C-alpha positions as CSV (number, residue, x, y, z in Angstrom):
1,M,8.6,7.1,-28.1
2,A,7.0,7.6,-24.7
3,T,9.5,10.3,-23.7
4,M,8.2,12.5,-26.5
5,H,5.0,13.1,-24.4
6,E,4.2,14.0,-20.9
7,P,2.9,11.2,-18.7
8,K,-0.9,11.2,-18.5
9,L,-2.9,10.0,-15.5
10,I,-6.4,8.6,-15.3
11,S,-8.2,7.4,-12.3
12,G,-11.2,5.2,-11.5
13,N,-13.4,5.6,-8.5
14,A,-11.5,3.6,-6.0
15,N,-9.3,6.3,-4.5
16,M,-9.8,9.6,-6.3
17,P,-8.2,11.7,-3.5
18,L,-4.9,9.8,-3.9
19,A,-5.0,10.1,-7.7
20,T,-5.5,13.9,-7.3
21,S,-2.7,14.2,-4.9
22,I,-0.3,12.2,-7.2
23,A,-1.2,14.6,-10.0
24,R,-0.6,17.6,-7.8
25,R,2.8,16.2,-6.7
26,M,3.8,15.5,-10.3
27,S,2.9,19.1,-11.1
28,L,5.4,20.3,-8.5
29,H,8.1,18.0,-9.8
30,R,7.5,18.9,-13.5
31,G,7.0,22.6,-13.0
32,M,3.9,22.4,-15.2
33,S,0.3,21.4,-14.5
34,V,-0.4,17.7,-14.5
35,G,-4.1,16.8,-14.2
36,L,-6.2,13.7,-14.5
37,V,-7.5,12.8,-18.0
38,D,-11.1,13.8,-18.3
39,A,-13.2,10.6,-18.3
40,R,-16.3,9.2,-16.8
41,V,-16.6,5.8,-15.0
42,E,-20.2,5.1,-14.4
43,R,-22.6,2.2,-13.8
44,F,-25.8,1.2,-15.6
45,N,-28.8,0.4,-13.5
46,D,-27.9,-3.3,-13.5
47,G,-24.4,-2.6,-12.2
48,E,-22.5,-2.8,-15.5
49,I,-19.5,-0.5,-15.6
50,F,-19.2,2.0,-18.5
51,V,-16.0,4.1,-19.2
52,E,-15.7,7.0,-21.6
53,V,-12.5,8.9,-22.1
54,F,-13.0,12.5,-23.3
55,E,-9.4,13.4,-24.3
56,N,-7.2,12.1,-27.1
57,V,-4.8,9.6,-25.7
58,R,-3.3,8.3,-29.0
59,G,0.4,7.6,-28.6
60,E,0.3,8.6,-24.9
61,D,2.1,7.0,-21.9
62,M,-1.0,6.3,-19.7
63,F,-1.0,5.6,-16.0
64,I,-4.2,4.2,-14.5
65,I,-4.4,4.9,-10.7
66,Q,-6.8,2.3,-9.2
67,P,-6.3,0.3,-6.0
68,T,-8.4,-2.9,-6.1
69,S,-9.7,-2.4,-2.6
70,N,-13.3,-2.9,-1.3
71,P,-15.4,-3.4,-3.3
72,A,-12.6,-5.4,-4.8
73,N,-14.6,-6.9,-7.7
74,D,-16.1,-3.5,-8.8
75,N,-12.7,-1.7,-8.6
76,L,-10.9,-4.5,-10.5
77,M,-13.5,-4.4,-13.3
78,E,-13.1,-0.6,-13.5
79,L,-9.4,-1.1,-13.9
80,L,-9.8,-3.7,-16.7
81,I,-12.5,-1.8,-18.6
82,M,-10.4,1.5,-18.4
83,T,-7.5,-0.5,-19.8
84,D,-9.6,-1.8,-22.6
85,A,-10.9,1.7,-23.4
86,L,-7.3,3.1,-23.5
87,R,-5.9,0.2,-25.6
88,R,-8.7,0.7,-28.2
89,S,-7.9,4.4,-28.2
90,S,-4.3,3.6,-29.3
91,A,-2.5,4.6,-26.1
92,S,1.2,4.0,-26.5
93,R,1.7,2.2,-23.1
94,I,-0.6,1.4,-20.2
95,T,0.8,1.2,-16.7
96,A,-1.5,0.2,-13.9
97,V,-0.7,2.0,-10.6
98,I,-2.3,-0.3,-8.0
99,P,-1.5,1.1,-4.5
100,Y,-3.3,-1.8,-3.0
101,F,-3.4,-5.1,-4.9
102,G,-6.6,-7.0,-4.0
103,Y,-6.7,-10.8,-4.0
104,A,-3.0,-10.8,-2.9
105,R,-3.8,-13.0,0.1
106,Q,-4.8,-15.8,-2.3
107,D,-1.3,-16.3,-3.6
108,R,-1.1,-20.1,-3.0
109,R,-3.3,-23.1,-2.4
110,T,-3.8,-23.5,1.3
111,K,-5.8,-26.7,1.0
112,A,-7.2,-29.0,-1.7
113,R,-9.6,-27.6,-4.3
114,T,-8.9,-23.9,-3.8
115,P,-7.9,-21.3,-6.3
116,I,-4.8,-19.1,-6.7
117,S,-6.8,-16.0,-7.3
118,A,-3.9,-13.6,-7.3
119,K,-2.5,-15.5,-10.4
120,L,-6.0,-15.3,-12.1
121,V,-6.1,-11.5,-11.5
122,A,-2.6,-11.1,-12.9
123,N,-3.7,-13.0,-16.1
124,M,-6.7,-10.8,-16.5
125,M,-4.7,-7.6,-16.2
126,V,-2.2,-8.7,-18.8
127,E,-4.9,-10.0,-21.2
128,A,-6.7,-6.6,-20.9
129,G,-3.6,-4.8,-22.2
130,I,-1.8,-3.6,-19.1
131,E,1.9,-3.5,-19.9
132,R,3.4,-2.6,-16.5
133,V,2.3,-2.7,-12.9
134,L,3.3,-0.3,-10.1
135,T,2.2,-1.3,-6.7
136,L,3.0,-1.0,-3.0
137,D,3.9,-3.7,-0.4
138,L,2.5,-6.8,-2.1
139,H,1.3,-9.3,0.5
140,A,3.7,-11.8,-1.0
141,A,6.7,-10.8,-3.1
142,Q,6.4,-13.8,-5.3
143,I,3.2,-12.3,-6.8
144,Q,5.5,-10.4,-9.1
145,G,6.3,-13.7,-10.8
146,F,2.6,-14.2,-11.6
147,F,2.9,-11.5,-14.2
148,D,4.7,-11.8,-17.6
149,I,5.1,-8.0,-17.6
150,P,7.4,-5.7,-15.5
151,V,6.1,-5.2,-11.9
152,D,7.6,-2.5,-9.7
153,N,6.8,-3.2,-6.0
154,L,7.4,-0.2,-3.8
155,Y,7.9,-0.4,-0.1
156,A,6.4,1.7,2.7
157,S,9.3,1.0,5.1
158,P,11.4,4.0,4.0
159,I,8.4,6.3,4.7
160,F,7.8,4.5,8.0
161,A,11.4,4.9,9.0
162,L,11.2,8.7,8.3
163,D,8.1,9.0,10.4
164,I,9.4,6.9,13.3
165,M,12.7,8.9,13.4
166,A,10.6,12.1,13.5
167,Q,8.0,10.9,16.0
168,F,10.4,9.2,18.4
169,K,13.3,11.6,18.1
170,G,15.3,11.4,21.3
171,S,14.1,7.9,22.3
172,M,15.3,5.8,19.4
173,A,17.5,3.8,21.7
174,D,14.3,2.4,23.3
175,M,12.6,1.3,20.1
176,M,12.0,-2.3,19.1
177,V,10.4,-3.5,15.9
178,V,7.9,-6.4,16.2
179,S,6.6,-8.8,13.5
180,P,3.1,-9.9,14.4
181,D,3.8,-13.4,12.9
182,V,6.6,-15.5,11.6
183,G,5.7,-14.8,8.0
184,G,6.3,-11.1,8.4
185,V,9.8,-11.3,9.8
186,A,11.5,-10.2,6.6
187,R,9.4,-7.0,6.4
188,A,10.0,-6.3,10.1
189,R,13.7,-6.9,9.8
190,E,13.9,-4.5,6.9
191,L,12.4,-1.7,9.0
192,A,14.5,-2.6,12.1
193,K,17.6,-2.3,9.9
194,R,16.6,1.1,8.7
195,I,16.0,2.6,12.2
196,E,18.8,0.5,13.8
197,A,16.5,-1.2,16.3
198,P,16.3,-4.8,17.6
199,L,13.7,-7.2,16.4
200,A,11.1,-9.4,18.2
201,I,8.4,-11.8,16.9
202,V,4.9,-12.6,18.1
203,D,4.3,-16.2,17.3
204,K,0.6,-17.1,17.1
205,R,-1.0,-20.5,17.1
206,R,-4.5,-21.0,15.7
207,E,-6.9,-23.7,16.7
208,K,-9.1,-22.9,13.7
209,P,-9.2,-20.1,11.1
210,G,-10.0,-16.7,12.6
211,E,-9.4,-17.8,16.2
212,I,-6.1,-17.4,17.9
213,A,-5.4,-19.9,20.7
214,E,-2.1,-18.6,22.0
215,M,0.5,-15.9,21.4
216,T,4.1,-16.1,22.4
217,V,6.7,-13.2,22.3
218,I,10.1,-14.3,20.9
219,G,12.6,-11.7,22.2
220,D,12.9,-9.4,25.2
221,V,10.6,-6.4,25.0
222,S,10.9,-5.2,28.6
223,G,10.9,-1.4,28.8
224,K,10.8,-1.1,25.0
225,K,8.6,1.1,22.8
226,C,7.4,-1.6,20.4
227,I,6.5,-0.9,16.7
228,I,4.4,-3.6,15.2
229,V,4.9,-3.6,11.4
230,D,2.7,-5.5,8.8
231,D,1.5,-5.1,5.3
232,M,-2.3,-4.9,6.1
233,C,-4.8,-4.5,8.8
234,D,-8.2,-6.1,8.1
235,T,-10.3,-6.6,11.2
236,A,-7.5,-5.7,13.6
237,G,-8.1,-8.6,15.8
238,T,-4.6,-10.1,15.6
239,L,-3.0,-6.7,15.8
240,C,-4.9,-5.6,19.0
241,K,-4.2,-9.0,20.6
242,A,-0.5,-8.8,19.8
243,A,-0.4,-5.3,21.4
244,E,-1.9,-6.7,24.6
245,V,0.6,-9.6,24.7
246,L,3.5,-7.2,24.2
247,L,2.4,-5.0,27.2
248,E,2.0,-8.2,29.3
249,N,5.6,-9.0,28.5
250,G,6.9,-5.7,29.7
251,A,6.7,-3.3,26.8
252,S,6.4,0.3,27.8
253,E,4.1,1.2,24.9
254,V,2.9,-0.2,21.6
255,H,2.5,1.5,18.2
256,A,1.7,-0.1,14.8
257,Y,2.8,0.8,11.3
258,I,0.6,-0.9,8.7
259,T,0.8,-0.2,4.9
260,H,-2.7,-1.0,3.9
261,G,-5.6,0.0,6.2
262,V,-8.3,-2.4,5.0
263,M,-10.1,-1.7,8.2
264,S,-13.2,-3.9,7.7
265,G,-15.9,-4.9,10.2
266,P,-15.1,-3.9,13.8
267,A,-11.5,-2.8,13.0
268,V,-11.9,0.9,13.9
269,E,-13.8,0.2,17.1
270,R,-11.1,-2.4,18.1
271,V,-8.3,0.1,17.4
272,T,-10.0,2.8,19.3
273,N,-10.4,0.7,22.4
274,S,-7.1,-1.1,22.1
275,V,-4.0,-0.6,24.2
276,M,-2.0,0.7,21.2
277,K,-0.9,4.3,21.5
278,S,-1.2,4.8,17.7
279,L,-1.9,3.0,14.4
280,V,-0.2,4.5,11.4
281,I,-1.5,3.5,7.9
282,T,-0.9,4.9,4.4
283,D,-3.6,6.2,2.1
284,S,-3.1,3.4,-0.4
285,I,-6.8,2.6,0.4
286,A,-9.2,5.5,0.6
287,P,-9.9,5.8,4.4
288,S,-13.5,5.8,5.5
289,E,-14.9,8.6,7.6
290,A,-14.6,6.4,10.7
291,V,-10.9,5.8,10.0
292,R,-10.3,9.5,9.5
293,N,-12.1,10.4,12.8
294,C,-10.4,7.7,14.9
295,P,-8.2,9.5,17.5
296,N,-5.4,7.0,17.5
297,I,-5.1,6.4,13.7
298,R,-2.7,8.5,11.6
299,I,-2.5,8.4,7.8
300,L,0.7,8.9,5.9
301,P,0.6,10.1,2.3
302,T,2.0,7.9,-0.5
303,A,1.5,10.5,-3.3
304,P,5.0,11.9,-3.2
305,M,6.5,8.4,-3.6
306,F,4.1,7.3,-6.3
307,A,4.5,10.6,-8.2
308,Q,8.3,10.2,-8.3
309,A,7.9,6.5,-9.3
310,I,5.6,7.4,-12.2
311,L,8.1,10.0,-13.4
312,N,11.0,7.5,-13.1
313,I,9.1,4.9,-15.2
314,W,8.1,7.5,-17.7
315,N,11.7,8.8,-18.2
316,G,13.4,5.5,-17.9
317,T,15.3,6.0,-14.6
318,S,15.6,3.8,-11.6
319,V,12.5,2.9,-9.6
320,S,14.5,0.9,-7.0
321,S,16.2,4.1,-5.9
322,L,13.0,4.9,-4.1
323,F,13.7,1.9,-1.7
324,E,16.3,4.1,0.0
325,T,15.5,6.4,2.8
326,E,18.1,8.9,1.5
327,T,16.2,9.1,-1.8
328,L,12.8,9.6,-0.2
329,S,14.0,12.2,2.4
330,P,14.0,15.1,-0.1
331,I,10.7,14.0,-1.5
332,Y,9.1,14.1,2.0
333,E,11.1,17.1,3.1
334,G,8.0,19.2,3.9
335,M,6.8,16.5,6.4
336,Y,10.1,15.5,8.0
337,N,12.6,18.4,8.2
338,R,15.7,17.1,10.0
339,G,17.6,19.3,12.3
């Protein structure tokens, strides 16, 4: 049985710092050293990916830590090939820990003759031999139904709630949570409930893809410290525009809490020059040097939450308990000491 062994971690090249941090946190929880399985993930001259695992994994409970972020195709193939290598090495169970699930935005057909790529990716993962998926803030919750295996979808909102209550201690009465579009209302409402703040919505109308014609604020943001919350920030165009509209409607200041900092193209420059006081992202995607050096971007660690989730999966206890702020508070005690 899986509980006869310690959980074993292996990582691809997508976010090695996060994988190392998860191993370090698990070492603290377990009271014994938990390291990454020794392996190499390399490329031939033509770009083909090659994986070799140097440790015996027969009968082991394996966790592959690999977000499928940019370059999405390379990182996805690394995940699939590592899975195949572990399956052929007789691993007992293979769980994919995917902090950022690439292709999640293609979760439905938006027009004729287009794919549902998120479903295709789910099929490939299951076919490769992945038996369970652990991820964070899926772009659309229904993607869980694309898999015929268990999927644990963690939420960043409990971590955001802890950070907001620490950063804005003493001014919580002035806070307002804002959804940048109608589709994100459920996510924003969840955070608003956690910090006991009112909710507003920025409704945007597009003339054509990628171009916003008009933005309207639904709700009174006058004198409020607004927190824009969303699952990902790609080019940051919509986010920076929403911040401007909120200030035009009387908000005193604007901050943003985004789970996945994709930060492609001109995103960092836009955030640097924007009216937002701060943009808070997690380390689900390995931040670039430009992101790390941006003065108004902060990065929150997800390793404590993922480490506990992996241990809960391994020993058969509740993963949904990590949805509660009260459960995460002790895990993040070093960052957010209350008092």
